[in-house]
N, C-alpha and C positions, 0 to 999 in steps of 0.2 A: 821334445813338447809337447800342449796338454794335449790330454788324449781324451776326450766326451762322448760317453756311449749313451744312447737316449734310451731309457730300456721304464719308459713310463708305466707305472704300478695303475690296478682300475682305481676308475676311480670315487668309489667307495670311502679312501682314504683322505682324500684333498674338497675341499668346498670350494665355493663360489670364486668369483672371479676378486682379485686384490682390490684394495679400495686407490691403494695410489703406494706406489713402492718409494719408500722415504729408507729403509733400511738392511741391513745383511746381518744375519745371528750365525754365530759359529758357535757351534758344541761337538760333543762325541760320545761317541754310542755308546760307554760303559762296556760292554763287551769287545771280546778279541775273537770273534765270529769275523765272517766276511763280508765286507758291501753286497754280496747277491747275498748273499746268506739275512744280512740287514734288510737287504729290498722286501727281501717275502715278508720278515715282521712286519714290515709298512706298510704290506700289502692287503694284510688283515685289516678287518676294519675296525672288529673287537677292540684292538690294542691303542685304538684311539689317537696316533702316532706317523709321524711322518716329515719327510724333507724334501728340498728342491734339489737336494745332490747330495749322494755316501760318499766317499774319499777312501776309496781302498789299500791295506799297506804297499803294494807297488806304487801307489799316486793312480791310479787309472780312478776316471770322476765316472757317476754316472747321476745323468739326468730322472729323476725320477716323478716328480710332478711339476706338468708342464709349467712355466714360470709367469704366466699373467693367472696363476689361479693360487691360491691359498693352503698352505701345505698347513701339517697339525703338528708346529714343535716348538716357538713361544709360550703358547697356556696362556696360563696367568700372569701378564708383566705388565712393562711401564717406564717411557721412557720418554722424557722432554712434555710432559702432559699426554700424548700419546699411549691408550692401553690396549689390554689383549691385542700386539702386536701380531700376530699371524695377518692383521686385513691391509700390513704395512713393511711386512718385508721377506725376502727368501732367507731360506734355512739353509745351512750345510753343515751335514753331520760327518765327522770326521770318525772311522774307526778304528777301536780302541779304547785306553782304561788312561794308563798312567804314561804309555811309552808309543814312543810316533815316528815313524822312520822317517827321514830325509824325503825320500817322494813323497809323502802325505805334503809337508813343509811347504817344497815345492810348488806342488800341483794343488795346491790352498791359496799363495802367495798368487801363482799366476790366474785363477781362479776368480781370484776377489779382484786381480786389476782388471781383468776383463771385463766382469759387473758393472765396476765402479766407471768402466768406460762408458760402456753399454746405456746404461742407466744413469749416470750423472750422478753419483750415492758417493759422498764426500765422504774420506777415511774416520770422518771423528761419527758417523752413523755406522763403521762395521762395529759390532760389537760382539762380546761372547754371552750367550746364556747367563750366565752369574751377572750380569750386570745390570739386566734388564727386569728378574727376578730370583737376586740378592737372597731373598727369604724362601727361597728353597731348590736354587744351584745354585752349586759352583763349578759348575766350565764353563769356558775349557780348561784344561789341566796346566797349571803352567812348562812343564814340560815341554809345549808344544810350541811356545816362544819363548824358551829360556833363554836363545840365544840374546836375547833385548833386554833392559833391562823393568818394562813391563808391558803396561796393555797398549799404555800413552805412544811411548816407542815404536811398538809392532803399527802403530797406527801413522806414525809421521815416516817409517821404515819406506809403507806401502805410495807416502806421498811424494817421498823421492822416488822414488822406484817407477813413474808415473810424469813426474814432475822434476827431475834433477833440477837444484838450484844453480842461474845464471851468473857467474860471476865476470864481472866487465874487466876489459884489462886494465886498469882503471884503476879498479879497485884491487887486481892484482898486486898491480905495480907501487899501491900503496903499503900495502900488505907484504911485498917483498923488502919493501923499503924501512919498513920495521920490524924486519926478521920473524915476521912470524908466518910468510906463505907456508900451507902446509895442502893446496890444492895441487892437483895435476899440470897439467896444462894449463899455467894461465889464458890459454883463447878458451882451453874446451870448459865445460860444466864442472862449478865445482857441488860434490854432494852435500847434504847437509853434515853429517859428519863432518867434513871436513869444514867448515863452516864453522861450526861444534868448537874445533880443535884452535882456528887461531882465533872464534872471542875468547878462549879459555886464557892462552899465550897472550893475547891484549890484555886482559885486565892482570897476568900474571906481570905482564911490566907498568901496570898505569901508578904501581910503586918508584919505578923509575924514571924523574922528575924532567932528564936530559932528552926524552920523548919530547917532539914537539909536541904544545896540545893538539892546535888544527888539525896534523895531520891523522892524530888519536881520533878525535870527536868527526872526523870528517869517515876516516875508517869502518868507527862503530856506528855512525848514521849507516852508511853502504851495510854493516854486515846486518843488519835487522832486517829476520824476517816477516 
């Protein structure tokens, strides 16, 4: 289970209170130094950089800036008409350059879900530094989320982790009647991946005119996200 170690750095390297909290920005440190060494670097106010969390190679999470304060992680940035996103965001720094441990991936996922729930932040506002400052940043490295198709798929994955999609038993019956059921138990929740798989099967079967058109339309309507 997730372990958050509170180890706040001296406040030379974080500023005033957040104006509002809308975003979570994911970064990586671009070094293979441990979280503790990164925290020391962040503590030096001459470096003009800090984040709310650092995630070590073993999955330990350090909270180093109080979550109601601005950290220096986003810099010049923009998203959805907001600029200079330190005022509106929490920053997570993952230790590493382009290779990340499974323990880190799990820790970040658990941390993101906790923060999304605690602060009511939608998955579409969980962003990479490269999303908000594409003219100067490329992190987080795709190796961090390589088991997902792209960052949008990673955001969908977080949504599904928080709230698996419910498929009603009528819906499940329609899918089984069409031989496209790929959920677990029809009375359980089906994941987005399972729903997507059913939709693909449904699309493939649309070429088969023997399917009852009404059943098909009903099924399609019910599987819409």
